[in-house]
Residue frames relative to the residue before (quaternion, step in Angstrom):
aa qw qx qy qz dx dy dz
X 1.0000 0.0000 0.0000 0.0000 0.00 0.00 0.00
X 0.2796 -0.7546 0.5767 0.1406 3.59 -0.93 0.98
X 0.2167 -0.6970 0.6464 0.2224 3.57 -1.24 0.37
X 0.0975 -0.8168 0.5675 -0.0367 3.57 -0.66 1.32
X 0.1262 -0.7632 0.6310 0.0590 3.50 -0.94 0.86
X 0.2002 -0.7283 0.6512 0.0736 3.51 -0.81 1.21
X 0.0859 -0.7431 0.6561 0.0994 3.65 -1.20 0.56
X 0.0730 0.7775 -0.6221 0.0568 3.53 -1.22 0.76
X 0.2680 -0.8001 0.5292 0.0895 3.53 -0.52 1.31
X 0.5439 0.6068 -0.4176 0.4021 3.65 1.18 -0.43
X 0.3138 -0.7607 0.5407 0.1750 3.58 -1.07 0.81
X 0.6418 0.5548 -0.2904 0.4426 3.60 1.32 -0.41
X 0.4549 -0.6760 0.5305 0.2338 3.52 -1.34 -0.15
X 0.2634 0.7473 -0.5776 0.1965 3.60 -0.74 1.02
X 0.8101 -0.2693 0.1949 0.4830 3.56 -1.24 -0.34
X 0.6211 0.5703 -0.3047 0.4430 3.54 1.07 -0.93
X 0.7115 0.4479 -0.2401 0.4853 3.56 0.75 -1.01
X 0.6273 0.5411 -0.3166 0.4620 3.52 1.08 -0.76
X 0.6358 0.5278 -0.3086 0.4711 3.54 1.03 -0.82
X 0.6894 0.4978 -0.3054 0.4285 3.49 0.80 -1.05
X 0.6502 0.5054 -0.3470 0.4487 3.60 1.04 -0.70
X 0.6925 0.4912 -0.3070 0.4299 3.47 0.93 -0.77
X 0.5872 0.5501 -0.3541 0.4767 3.49 1.23 -0.54
X 0.6294 0.5450 -0.3022 0.4642 3.53 1.04 -0.81
X 0.6634 0.4982 -0.2719 0.4876 3.57 0.97 -0.90
X 0.6505 0.5195 -0.3043 0.4629 3.57 1.01 -0.85
X 0.6949 0.4701 -0.2912 0.4598 3.57 0.90 -1.01
X 0.5915 0.5597 -0.3635 0.4525 3.57 1.11 -0.65
X 0.6689 0.5114 -0.2948 0.4519 3.56 0.99 -0.98
X 0.6512 0.5123 -0.2923 0.4776 3.54 1.22 -0.61
X 0.6305 -0.5989 0.2913 0.3987 3.57 1.31 0.07
X 0.5193 0.6260 -0.4106 0.4121 3.62 1.28 0.12
X 0.4213 -0.6445 0.5695 0.2877 3.50 -1.38 0.37
X 0.0731 -0.8366 0.5418 -0.0336 3.59 -0.60 1.15
X 0.0579 -0.7954 0.6033 -0.0028 3.59 -0.92 0.89
X 0.1380 -0.7692 0.6113 0.1248 3.60 -1.06 0.45
X 0.1316 -0.7504 0.6412 0.0917 3.62 -0.87 0.94
X 0.1478 0.7834 -0.5855 0.1473 3.59 -0.64 1.20
X 0.6953 -0.4821 0.3470 0.4045 3.51 -1.31 0.09
X 0.5553 -0.6202 0.4280 0.3518 3.61 -1.03 0.79
X 0.8195 0.2513 -0.1631 0.4885 3.62 -0.74 0.89
X 0.4475 0.7012 -0.4381 0.3408 3.45 1.35 0.08
X 0.6174 -0.5304 0.4128 0.4088 3.55 -1.26 0.41
X 0.6481 0.5237 -0.3314 0.4426 3.61 0.91 -0.88
X 0.6285 0.5208 -0.3495 0.4600 3.65 0.88 -0.78
X 0.6920 0.4848 -0.3063 0.4384 3.61 0.85 -0.89
X 0.7352 0.4285 -0.2536 0.4599 3.54 0.81 -0.99
X 0.6212 0.5338 -0.3493 0.4552 3.62 1.06 -0.65
X 0.6302 0.5374 -0.3123 0.4653 3.59 1.05 -0.88
X 0.6723 0.4715 -0.3053 0.4822 3.56 0.91 -0.97
X 0.7187 0.4234 -0.3182 0.4504 3.66 0.93 -0.48
X 0.6084 -0.6185 0.3081 0.3902 3.57 1.24 0.26
X 0.4424 0.6585 -0.4676 0.3899 3.65 1.20 0.41
X 0.5187 -0.6211 0.5008 0.3072 3.59 -1.08 0.79
X 0.0900 -0.8199 0.5646 0.0309 3.59 -0.66 1.10
X 0.0471 -0.7707 0.6346 0.0328 3.60 -0.91 0.79
X 0.1796 -0.8321 0.5150 0.1009 3.66 -0.93 0.69
X 0.1206 0.7241 -0.6787 0.0220 3.54 -1.33 0.35
X 0.5768 -0.6260 0.3989 0.3409 3.58 -1.15 0.67
X 0.1078 -0.8383 0.5251 0.0989 3.58 1.05 -0.63
X 0.0400 -0.8815 0.4704 0.0019 3.51 0.86 1.13
X 0.7861 -0.1719 0.1558 0.5730 3.62 1.01 -0.60
X 0.7326 -0.4680 0.2846 0.4040 3.46 -1.41 0.34
X 0.7589 0.3210 -0.2467 0.5102 3.59 1.02 -0.35
X 0.2780 0.7406 -0.5362 0.2944 3.58 0.99 0.88
X 0.2117 -0.8168 0.5254 0.1090 3.55 0.09 1.24
X 0.5761 0.5524 -0.3990 0.4515 3.67 1.01 -0.54
X 0.6280 0.5211 -0.3467 0.4624 3.55 0.96 -0.72
X 0.6239 0.5331 -0.3338 0.4637 3.66 0.90 -1.06
X 0.6830 0.4773 -0.3114 0.4568 3.67 0.78 -0.96
X 0.6105 0.5704 -0.3217 0.4455 3.59 1.10 -0.83
X 0.7096 0.4443 -0.2701 0.4754 3.52 0.89 -0.94
X 0.5779 0.5782 -0.3431 0.4626 3.64 1.12 -0.72
X 0.6562 0.5165 -0.2813 0.4727 3.54 1.03 -0.97
X 0.6674 0.4925 -0.3228 0.4559 3.58 0.90 -0.83
X 0.6335 0.5575 -0.3171 0.4328 3.49 1.03 -0.92
X 0.6782 0.4943 -0.2627 0.4761 3.54 1.06 -0.88
X 0.7360 0.4489 -0.2683 0.4299 3.51 0.66 -1.13
X 0.7495 0.3917 -0.1793 0.5026 3.57 1.02 -0.98
X 0.3626 -0.7673 0.4731 0.2365 3.58 1.22 0.03
X 0.0770 0.8521 -0.5063 0.1078 3.51 0.98 1.20
X 0.2865 -0.7531 0.5664 0.1728 3.59 -1.06 0.84
X 0.7989 0.1656 -0.0465 0.5763 3.53 0.97 -0.90
X 0.1012 -0.7275 0.6722 0.0932 3.57 -1.10 0.75
X 0.0640 -0.8024 0.5931 -0.0197 3.57 -0.60 1.16
X 0.0795 -0.8292 0.5528 0.0249 3.52 -0.35 1.20
X 0.2567 -0.8245 0.4935 0.1035 3.59 -1.28 0.42
X 0.7725 0.2558 -0.1558 0.5600 3.66 0.91 -0.80
X 0.7237 -0.4704 0.2728 0.4249 3.57 -1.22 0.39
X 0.6986 0.4665 -0.2797 0.4649 3.62 0.74 -1.03
X 0.7433 0.4116 -0.2816 0.4459 3.51 0.53 -0.92
X 0.5865 0.5779 -0.3641 0.4354 3.63 1.18 -0.57
X 0.6650 0.4752 -0.3039 0.4895 3.61 1.07 -0.61
X 0.6555 0.5186 -0.2898 0.4663 3.53 0.98 -0.95
X 0.7047 0.4716 -0.2645 0.4594 3.54 0.88 -1.01
X 0.6815 0.4823 -0.3197 0.4480 3.57 0.87 -0.75
X 0.6107 0.5175 -0.3385 0.4946 3.60 1.13 -0.77
X 0.6710 0.4926 -0.3099 0.4594 3.61 0.75 -0.87
X 0.6579 0.5184 -0.2902 0.4628 3.54 0.97 -0.77
X 0.6973 0.4593 -0.2732 0.4777 3.56 0.97 -0.83
X 0.6950 0.4652 -0.2898 0.4653 3.59 1.19 -0.46
X 0.5496 0.6466 -0.3527 0.3942 3.50 1.37 -0.47
X 0.4648 -0.6602 0.5106 0.2957 3.66 -0.88 0.83
X 0.5903 0.5748 -0.3825 0.4182 3.60 1.14 -0.50
X 0.1798 -0.8332 0.5028 0.1439 3.64 1.18 -0.56
X 0.0677 0.8097 -0.5783 0.0731 3.61 0.62 1.08
X 0.5219 -0.5819 0.4922 0.3831 3.60 -1.22 0.35
X 0.2017 -0.8034 0.5513 0.0998 3.50 -1.01 0.78
X 0.0805 -0.7968 0.5988 -0.0059 3.46 -0.75 1.16
X 0.1298 -0.7718 0.6147 0.0975 3.59 -0.97 0.82
X 0.1885 -0.7608 0.6067 0.1324 3.70 -0.86 0.89
X 0.1986 -0.7566 0.6177 0.0808 3.44 -0.94 1.06
X 0.1658 -0.8445 0.5080 0.0345 3.57 -0.35 1.31
X 0.7196 0.4655 -0.2203 0.4658 3.64 1.15 -0.59
X 0.3745 -0.6891 0.5745 0.2342 3.51 -1.38 0.33
X 0.4602 0.6812 -0.4595 0.3363 3.54 1.12 0.53
X 0.6302 -0.5054 0.3962 0.4364 3.71 -1.19 0.41
X 0.4052 -0.6927 0.5395 0.2548 3.60 -1.04 0.82
X 0.3922 -0.7303 0.5236 0.1968 3.62 -1.15 0.69
X 0.8016 0.1987 -0.0753 0.5588 3.59 1.19 -0.45
X 0.2710 -0.7801 0.5369 0.1722 3.64 -0.17 1.30
X 0.5860 0.6011 -0.3675 0.4003 3.68 1.06 -0.75
X 0.6862 0.5012 -0.3142 0.4234 3.59 0.86 -0.80
X 0.6885 0.3585 -0.3143 0.5465 3.60 1.24 -0.09
X 0.7572 0.4396 -0.2544 0.4107 3.64 0.75 -0.89
X 0.7883 0.3342 -0.1500 0.4943 3.64 1.11 -0.67
X 0.7679 0.4477 -0.2545 0.3809 3.52 0.68 -0.97
X 0.7553 0.3429 -0.2409 0.5038 3.67 0.88 -0.73
X 0.4598 -0.6194 0.5103 0.3803 3.57 -1.19 0.30
X 0.8249 0.0668 -0.0132 0.5612 3.66 0.95 -0.46
X 0.2103 -0.7501 0.6130 0.1318 3.51 -1.07 0.69
X 0.1626 -0.7435 0.6398 0.1069 3.63 -1.02 0.86
X 0.1084 -0.7611 0.6351 0.0757 3.56 -1.11 0.79
X 0.5334 -0.6608 0.4435 0.2867 3.52 -1.16 0.66
X 0.7750 0.1521 -0.0658 0.6098 3.61 1.27 -0.22
X 0.5778 -0.5531 0.4579 0.3880 3.52 -1.37 0.35
X 0.5763 0.6000 -0.3727 0.4111 3.61 1.10 -0.55
X 0.6866 0.4661 -0.2791 0.4831 3.57 0.93 -0.80
X 0.5813 0.5608 -0.3368 0.4840 3.54 1.21 -0.76
X 0.6799 0.5185 -0.2778 0.4378 3.56 0.79 -0.98
X 0.6608 0.4909 -0.3135 0.4734 3.48 1.02 -0.80
X 0.6528 0.5151 -0.3120 0.4596 3.61 0.98 -0.68
X 0.7223 0.4536 -0.2405 0.4634 3.52 1.00 -0.83
X 0.7740 0.3825 -0.1859 0.4691 3.49 0.79 -1.17
X 0.7658 0.3930 -0.2075 0.4649 3.51 0.93 -0.84
X 0.7917 0.3423 -0.1301 0.4890 3.50 1.19 -0.71
X 0.4850 -0.7325 0.3817 0.2875 3.41 1.38 -0.02
X 0.3449 0.7209 -0.5189 0.3035 3.59 1.20 0.38
X 0.4834 -0.6510 0.4653 0.3550 3.73 -0.76 0.81
X 0.5405 -0.6657 0.4284 0.2850 3.52 -0.97 1.26
X 0.6653 0.5159 -0.3300 0.4271 3.62 0.97 -0.62
X 0.6549 0.5311 -0.3111 0.4385 3.46 1.20 -0.28
X 0.7204 0.4355 -0.2019 0.5006 3.63 1.29 -0.41
X 0.0281 -0.8248 0.5633 -0.0401 3.52 -0.68 1.06
X 0.2646 -0.7731 0.5518 0.1671 3.65 -0.77 0.93
X 0.0393 0.7629 -0.6391 0.0896 3.47 -0.86 1.14
X 0.3037 -0.8087 0.4743 0.1698 3.56 -0.07 1.38
X 0.6053 -0.5572 0.4512 0.3457 3.51 -1.28 0.69
X 0.2695 -0.7870 0.5263 0.1761 3.47 -0.97 0.76
X 0.3869 -0.6894 0.5668 0.2319 3.68 -1.32 0.36
X 0.4094 -0.6714 0.5479 0.2854 3.49 -1.13 0.75
X 0.2414 -0.8141 0.5144 0.1200 3.54 -0.15 1.24
X 0.5979 0.5567 -0.3942 0.4210 3.49 1.04 -0.22
X 0.6625 0.4564 -0.2734 0.5273 3.52 1.22 -0.67
X 0.7262 0.3161 -0.1853 0.5817 3.70 0.93 -0.86
X 0.3450 0.7002 -0.5569 0.2838 3.52 0.37 1.22
X 0.3726 -0.7714 0.4714 0.2094 3.64 -0.43 1.15
X 0.6537 0.5357 -0.3141 0.4324 3.57 1.10 -0.46
X 0.7649 0.3212 -0.1861 0.5264 3.51 1.28 -0.36
X 0.5885 0.5476 -0.3783 0.4590 3.58 1.28 0.18
X 0.3945 -0.7186 0.5154 0.2496 3.63 -0.83 0.87
X 0.3734 -0.6972 0.5740 0.2124 3.56 -1.12 0.64
X 0.1403 0.8187 -0.5395 0.1381 3.66 0.16 1.15
X 0.4428 0.7183 -0.4769 0.2460 3.68 1.13 -0.01
X 0.6829 0.5047 -0.3018 0.4336 3.61 0.82 -0.92
X 0.6561 0.4809 -0.3071 0.4939 3.57 0.92 -0.88
X 0.5974 0.5798 -0.3247 0.4488 3.67 1.08 -0.81
X 0.7714 0.3415 -0.1775 0.5068 3.51 0.90 -1.00
X 0.4994 -0.6783 0.4211 0.3364 3.64 1.17 -0.02
X 0.4502 0.6776 -0.4473 0.3715 3.53 1.16 0.60
X 0.6054 -0.5605 0.4458 0.3473 3.52 -1.31 0.56
X 0.6627 -0.5361 0.3551 0.3838 3.56 -1.24 0.45
X 0.7471 0.4115 -0.2080 0.4787 3.56 1.00 -0.79
X 0.3877 0.7307 -0.4925 0.2705 3.62 1.20 0.12
X 0.3489 -0.7293 0.5482 0.2142 3.47 -1.08 0.93
X 0.0732 -0.8202 0.5673 -0.0119 3.49 -0.80 1.11
X 0.1472 -0.7492 0.6439 0.0499 3.53 -0.99 1.05
X 0.0917 0.8292 -0.5452 0.0822 3.65 -0.62 0.87
X 0.1800 -0.7204 0.6563 0.1336 3.41 -1.51 0.35
X 0.1914 -0.7258 0.6505 0.1160 3.60 -1.38 0.53
X 0.4114 0.6963 -0.4992 0.3111 3.54 -0.32 1.13
X 0.5574 -0.5564 0.4685 0.4003 3.59 -1.22 0.54
X 0.4843 -0.6767 0.4848 0.2691 3.50 -1.06 0.87
X 0.3043 0.7088 -0.5758 0.2712 3.64 0.21 1.30
X 0.6589 -0.5557 0.3376 0.3783 3.60 -0.98 0.70
X 0.6681 0.5503 -0.2965 0.4036 3.51 0.96 -0.98
X 0.6242 0.5134 -0.3658 0.4615 3.65 1.24 -0.31
X 0.5320 -0.7095 0.3875 0.2520 3.65 1.15 0.18
X 0.2613 0.7772 -0.5427 0.1819 3.66 1.10 0.37
X 0.6352 0.5611 -0.3243 0.4201 3.58 1.06 -0.87
X 0.6092 0.5506 -0.3294 0.4662 3.59 1.17 -0.61
X 0.6685 0.4816 -0.2937 0.4846 3.54 0.99 -0.90
X 0.6356 0.5376 -0.3562 0.4244 3.63 0.96 -0.74
X 0.6403 0.5323 -0.2908 0.4712 3.53 1.07 -0.94
X 0.6885 0.5048 -0.2779 0.4403 3.57 1.17 -0.59
X 0.5263 0.6775 -0.3836 0.3418 3.57 1.27 -0.56
X 0.6799 0.5000 -0.3596 0.3979 3.67 0.61 -0.83
X 0.6463 0.4997 -0.3257 0.4759 3.58 1.10 -0.71
X 0.5923 0.5388 -0.3539 0.4834 3.63 1.10 -0.67
X 0.7091 0.5026 -0.2759 0.4104 3.56 0.70 -0.99
X 0.5853 0.5723 -0.3611 0.4465 3.49 1.21 -0.66
X 0.7386 0.4242 -0.1914 0.4878 3.51 1.07 -0.84
X 0.7754 0.0964 -0.0244 0.6236 3.58 1.13 -0.75
X 0.1521 -0.8763 0.4453 0.1034 3.56 0.38 1.16
X 0.6233 0.5506 -0.3144 0.4576 3.62 1.33 -0.56
X 0.4637 0.6977 -0.4557 0.3008 3.62 1.09 -0.26
X 0.1414 -0.7761 0.6117 0.0585 3.53 -1.19 0.76
X 0.1994 -0.8015 0.5580 0.0799 3.65 -0.88 0.88
X 0.0830 -0.8009 0.5925 0.0241 3.51 -0.90 0.99
X 0.1327 -0.7752 0.6128 0.0772 3.58 -1.05 0.82
X 0.0602 -0.7888 0.6097 0.0485 3.60 -0.49 1.10
X 0.6007 0.5286 -0.4402 0.4073 3.52 -1.00 0.94
X 0.2839 -0.7447 0.5875 0.1402 3.50 -1.25 0.34
X 0.3242 0.7870 -0.5067 0.1369 3.67 -1.08 0.05
X 0.7970 -0.3882 0.2187 0.4077 3.61 -1.33 -0.04
X 0.6614 0.5334 -0.2793 0.4472 3.59 1.27 -0.47
X 0.4247 0.7540 -0.4585 0.2020 3.54 1.16 -0.28
X 0.6708 0.4920 -0.3181 0.4548 3.64 0.79 -0.89
X 0.6186 0.5314 -0.3263 0.4780 3.58 1.04 -0.79
X 0.6592 0.4953 -0.3163 0.4691 3.61 0.87 -0.92
X 0.6521 0.5107 -0.3375 0.4473 3.57 0.80 -0.94
X 0.6702 0.4983 -0.3001 0.4610 3.62 0.88 -0.81
X 0.6506 0.5146 -0.3104 0.4642 3.53 0.97 -0.68
X 0.5905 0.5842 -0.3221 0.4541 3.46 1.09 -0.70
X 0.6705 0.5121 -0.2402 0.4800 3.46 1.04 -1.04
X 0.6568 0.5097 -0.2994 0.4682 3.54 1.00 -0.99
X 0.7129 0.4488 -0.2640 0.4698 3.65 0.95 -0.79
X 0.3750 -0.7481 0.4678 0.2846 3.60 1.31 -0.28
X 0.5650 0.6126 -0.4032 0.3781 3.61 1.04 0.66
X 0.2023 0.8205 -0.5012 0.1861 3.59 1.21 0.80
X 0.6457 0.5191 -0.3325 0.4506 3.63 1.11 -0.58
X 0.7540 0.4296 -0.2002 0.4547 3.63 1.21 -0.34
X 0.7170 0.3952 -0.2153 0.5324 3.41 1.53 -0.08
X 0.1073 -0.7955 0.5957 0.0293 3.62 -0.84 0.94
X 0.2557 -0.7466 0.6046 0.1081 3.50 -0.88 1.07
X 0.1489 -0.8576 0.4824 0.0982 3.66 -0.15 1.06
X 0.4459 -0.7085 0.4533 0.3062 3.61 1.28 -0.21
X 0.7056 -0.4005 0.3352 0.4789 3.56 -1.19 -0.31
X 0.0889 -0.8168 0.5698 -0.0124 3.58 -0.74 1.12
X 0.3370 -0.7315 0.5614 0.1903 3.55 -1.05 0.86
X 0.6870 0.4597 -0.2622 0.4980 3.55 1.26 -0.43
X 0.0696 0.8452 -0.5293 0.0254 3.61 0.94 0.82
X 0.6355 0.5066 -0.4069 0.4171 3.75 0.80 -0.56
X 0.6378 0.5132 -0.3263 0.4726 3.59 1.02 -0.72
X 0.6173 0.4872 -0.3909 0.4782 3.68 0.93 -0.73
X 0.6803 0.4877 -0.3146 0.4477 3.72 0.72 -0.97
X 0.6280 0.5574 -0.3590 0.4075 3.64 0.96 -0.62
X 0.7019 0.4764 -0.2669 0.4574 3.45 1.19 -0.74
X 0.5674 0.6167 -0.4039 0.3669 3.59 1.19 0.02
X 0.3485 -0.6640 0.6029 0.2724 3.49 -1.30 0.32
X 0.7831 0.0367 -0.0255 0.6203 3.64 1.05 -0.54
X 0.2314 -0.7352 0.6231 0.1326 3.51 -1.13 0.82
X 0.0963 -0.8209 0.5630 -0.0016 3.54 -0.76 1.01
X 0.0366 0.7694 -0.6361 0.0449 3.62 -0.98 0.87
X 0.0352 -0.8257 0.5629 0.0105 3.60 -0.01 1.23
X 0.0594 0.8733 -0.4761 0.0849 3.56 0.90 0.97
X 0.3516 -0.7523 0.5243 0.1886 3.47 -1.04 0.67
X 0.7734 0.0267 -0.0325 0.6326 3.58 1.26 -0.27
X 0.1736 0.7732 -0.5863 0.1683 3.54 -0.85 1.04
X 0.4337 -0.7069 0.5031 0.2431 3.54 -1.03 0.87
X 0.7929 -0.0459 0.0200 0.6073 3.55 1.23 -0.73
X 0.3879 -0.7225 0.4931 0.2907 3.58 0.73 -1.02
X 0.0047 0.8547 -0.5191 0.0026 3.61 0.70 0.96
X 0.5979 0.5203 -0.3915 0.4674 3.65 1.02 -0.51
X 0.6134 0.5466 -0.3646 0.4382 3.58 0.93 -0.70
X 0.6723 0.4838 -0.3018 0.4722 3.61 0.89 -0.90
X 0.6113 0.5286 -0.3410 0.4801 3.61 1.17 -0.62
X 0.6562 0.4959 -0.3252 0.4665 3.55 0.89 -0.64
X 0.6410 0.5126 -0.3052 0.4830 3.49 1.03 -0.82
X 0.6532 0.5164 -0.3279 0.4462 3.57 0.98 -0.78
X 0.6460 0.4885 -0.2951 0.5069 3.56 1.29 -0.58
X 0.5335 -0.6768 0.3840 0.3315 3.63 1.16 -0.05
X 0.4820 0.6786 -0.3764 0.4068 3.41 1.34 0.59
X 0.4667 -0.6927 0.4780 0.2717 3.59 -0.87 0.97
X 0.2204 -0.8311 0.5060 0.0684 3.59 -0.84 0.88
X 0.1333 -0.7232 0.6727 0.0817 3.60 -1.24 0.67
X 0.1851 0.7866 -0.5788 0.1095 3.52 -0.74 0.94
X 0.5805 -0.6035 0.4207 0.3490 3.65 -1.30 0.12
X 0.4974 -0.6578 0.4967 0.2706 3.47 -1.30 0.64
X 0.4507 0.6648 -0.4788 0.3544 3.62 0.44 1.23
X 0.8499 0.1456 -0.1303 0.4894 3.47 -1.25 0.61
X 0.8133 -0.2455 0.2037 0.4866 3.61 -0.91 -0.92
X 0.4360 0.7499 -0.4446 0.2235 3.58 1.20 -0.12
X 0.6215 0.5456 -0.3780 0.4161 3.60 1.02 -0.53
X 0.5794 0.5743 -0.3420 0.4664 3.61 1.32 -0.27
X 0.6770 0.4961 -0.2408 0.4875 3.54 1.26 -0.75
X 0.7532 0.2843 -0.1479 0.5745 3.58 1.28 -0.74
X 0.2539 -0.7348 0.6120 0.1448 3.49 -0.83 0.97
X 0.4069 -0.7658 0.4414 0.2306 3.54 -0.12 1.26
X 0.8302 0.1841 -0.1297 0.5100 3.64 -0.66 1.02
X 0.7587 0.3413 -0.2261 0.5067 3.61 1.20 -0.31
X 0.7803 0.2109 -0.1632 0.5658 3.60 0.97 -0.67
X 0.8030 -0.0953 0.0879 0.5817 3.51 1.22 -0.37
X 0.4739 -0.6425 0.5224 0.2995 3.52 -1.39 -0.23
X 0.2256 -0.7660 0.5881 0.1284 3.61 -1.01 0.77
X 0.0865 -0.7893 0.6077 0.0167 3.48 -1.04 0.87
X 0.6010 -0.5473 0.4141 0.4096 3.58 -1.26 0.37
X 0.5448 -0.5988 0.4762 0.3434 3.57 -1.14 0.58
X 0.8340 0.2081 -0.1835 0.4770 3.62 -1.14 0.70
X 0.5197 0.6251 -0.3910 0.4316 3.55 1.33 0.30
X 0.0986 -0.8351 0.5336 0.0906 3.63 0.16 1.15
X 0.6031 0.5370 -0.3596 0.4676 3.65 1.09 -0.57
X 0.6746 0.4786 -0.3094 0.4691 3.62 0.83 -0.84
X 0.6209 0.5384 -0.3333 0.4621 3.54 1.04 -0.79
X 0.6475 0.5338 -0.2992 0.4542 3.56 0.97 -1.02
X 0.6763 0.4839 -0.3157 0.4569 3.59 0.87 -0.94
X 0.6411 0.4992 -0.3574 0.4605 3.68 0.91 -0.71
X 0.6335 0.5063 -0.3525 0.4670 3.65 0.95 -0.78
X 0.6561 0.5139 -0.3189 0.4514 3.59 0.75 -0.91
X 0.6582 0.4820 -0.3482 0.4616 3.65 0.90 -0.91
X 0.6960 0.4490 -0.3197 0.4603 3.68 0.75 -0.73
X 0.6445 0.5233 -0.3561 0.4290 3.66 0.91 -0.70
X 0.7200 0.4363 -0.2434 0.4816 3.54 1.13 -0.66
X 0.7182 0.3930 -0.2075 0.5354 3.58 1.34 0.02
X 0.1514 -0.8433 0.5081 0.0875 3.54 0.33 1.22
X 0.6444 0.5566 -0.3116 0.4217 3.54 1.05 -0.86
X 0.6308 0.5095 -0.3122 0.4950 3.56 1.16 -0.73
X 0.6071 0.5299 -0.3464 0.4802 3.59 0.95 -0.82
X 0.7034 0.4874 -0.2939 0.4258 3.61 0.74 -0.96
X 0.6392 0.5219 -0.3055 0.4750 3.52 1.10 -0.82
X 0.6669 0.5093 -0.2859 0.4627 3.51 0.88 -0.89
X 0.6443 0.5198 -0.3126 0.4659 3.57 0.97 -0.81
X 0.6419 0.5479 -0.3059 0.4408 3.55 0.99 -0.98
X 0.6828 0.4533 -0.2709 0.5048 3.58 0.98 -1.05
X 0.6217 0.5441 -0.3752 0.4202 3.59 0.93 -0.59
X 0.6369 0.5344 -0.2994 0.4681 3.58 1.03 -0.90
X 0.6516 0.5230 -0.3028 0.4585 3.58 1.01 -0.95
X 0.6925 0.4997 -0.2637 0.4485 3.51 0.98 -0.92
X 0.6300 0.5035 -0.3306 0.4902 3.54 1.12 -0.70
X 0.6663 0.4870 -0.3310 0.4575 3.64 0.88 -0.77
X 0.7129 0.4782 -0.2745 0.4333 3.63 0.88 -0.80
X 0.8420 0.2563 -0.0511 0.4719 3.54 1.01 -0.88
X 0.8021 0.3208 -0.1115 0.4912 3.61 1.10 -0.65
X 0.3943 0.6878 -0.5417 0.2794 3.63 0.83 0.67
X 0.6071 -0.5487 0.4249 0.3872 3.50 -1.30 0.46
X 0.6060 0.5490 -0.3780 0.4341 3.60 1.00 -0.58
X 0.6346 0.5109 -0.3303 0.4765 3.66 0.97 -0.82
X 0.6316 0.5266 -0.3377 0.4580 3.66 0.90 -0.95
X 0.7128 0.4806 -0.2774 0.4288 3.56 0.76 -1.06
X 0.6580 0.5186 -0.3055 0.4525 3.53 1.08 -0.66
X 0.6147 0.5388 -0.3002 0.4917 3.46 1.26 -0.76
X 0.6394 0.5052 -0.3133 0.4877 3.62 1.09 -0.72
X 0.6417 0.5481 -0.3030 0.4427 3.50 0.98 -0.93
X 0.6467 0.5140 -0.3058 0.4734 3.57 1.06 -0.90
X 0.6143 0.5311 -0.3312 0.4805 3.60 1.03 -0.79
X 0.6707 0.4761 -0.3382 0.4572 3.59 0.72 -0.89
X 0.6358 0.5461 -0.3240 0.4388 3.64 0.91 -0.86
X 0.6198 0.5428 -0.2921 0.4857 3.50 1.08 -0.95
X 0.6766 0.4650 -0.3021 0.4845 3.63 0.81 -0.83
X 0.6681 0.5086 -0.3201 0.4388 3.56 0.87 -0.87
X 0.6789 0.5075 -0.2901 0.4443 3.56 1.13 -0.53
X 0.5806 0.5814 -0.3566 0.4447 3.53 1.31 -0.26
X 0.4545 -0.6852 0.4971 0.2772 3.58 -1.05 0.71
X 0.4868 -0.6531 0.4944 0.3033 3.52 -1.20 0.40
X 0.0326 -0.7930 0.6061 -0.0512 3.63 -0.55 1.09
X 0.8148 -0.1809 0.0835 0.5444 3.62 -0.25 1.29
X 0.8050 -0.2335 0.1556 0.5227 3.56 -0.66 -1.05
X 0.7184 0.4204 -0.2423 0.4985 3.59 1.30 -0.04
X 0.5145 -0.6021 0.5072 0.3397 3.53 -1.30 -0.53
X 0.0293 0.7764 -0.6295 -0.0081 3.65 -1.12 0.49
X 0.6136 -0.5853 0.4088 0.3373 3.48 -1.36 0.40
């Protein structure tokens, strides 16, 4: 049994925090003791506590919060921590420094969840013993563009909770909830309403789609800073009768179950967890050829990839799938199979556990590890 301390200085909730929680649950199921150190009142502290994970708190005010460093060192010593797994910028610095200063000398792992440029090479190359990325794309960026030693960086894709995203056990309530006929064709996306998610690209594609498939309905699930801009653009395009803004939904699996096509015209993505969720639900996918998305979408098998910012190309792909029910079905079936085989939370947790075991089996050599 390993004792693992995850640290997270983010107070909000998103794919990063969701992955961290599922990792903790998976590792606990594998027999390890898992704790999370996060900010008081953070979404992760609330949800992790409710899920039965040991939660510790500290304000972690910044990268040079020495009180936080002492707090982490105290936890490492008292709880006999084997692994410190950090996640955000602030806690990654604090956790790594605490781990390096601790006489217990835990193995330090940093998970890189984003596809954004890094701001500190040292926090990847020097402080952690290993870096985990959520996709091969992010790994390649760190190794090829930033010169992080290849042996130090491991890609472990984010997993999907297949028990929650199970098409056979999820009710299809979307059409009834929207007052649509059973055979209505629905194209939808589930994403925070931020510009980088590309909702504006999908909006610009809708008139072209409606010209070919007038009965199509588009649904946007999620909330965010772009909502007013999206509402205004819908009015400008005169497509208000064909677009529904669902807001933030807690029943995401049911929303996805009701779709004929899932679309994510994202401009930047480390992997595309929502794409994998749609595939897990047996829904065909259309997404953009950016970041780690081509790893989540098998071109021609689980979905279609288009170029970013290409509304016409996106529209043509949507039209193609709307007019070919058998292709949608085949892609959805292949997507479910791929998700089950490669992208479950259990698989993710086992891969993380294997990484931890590998690190624990390495000998301490100066400031690093060796065989």
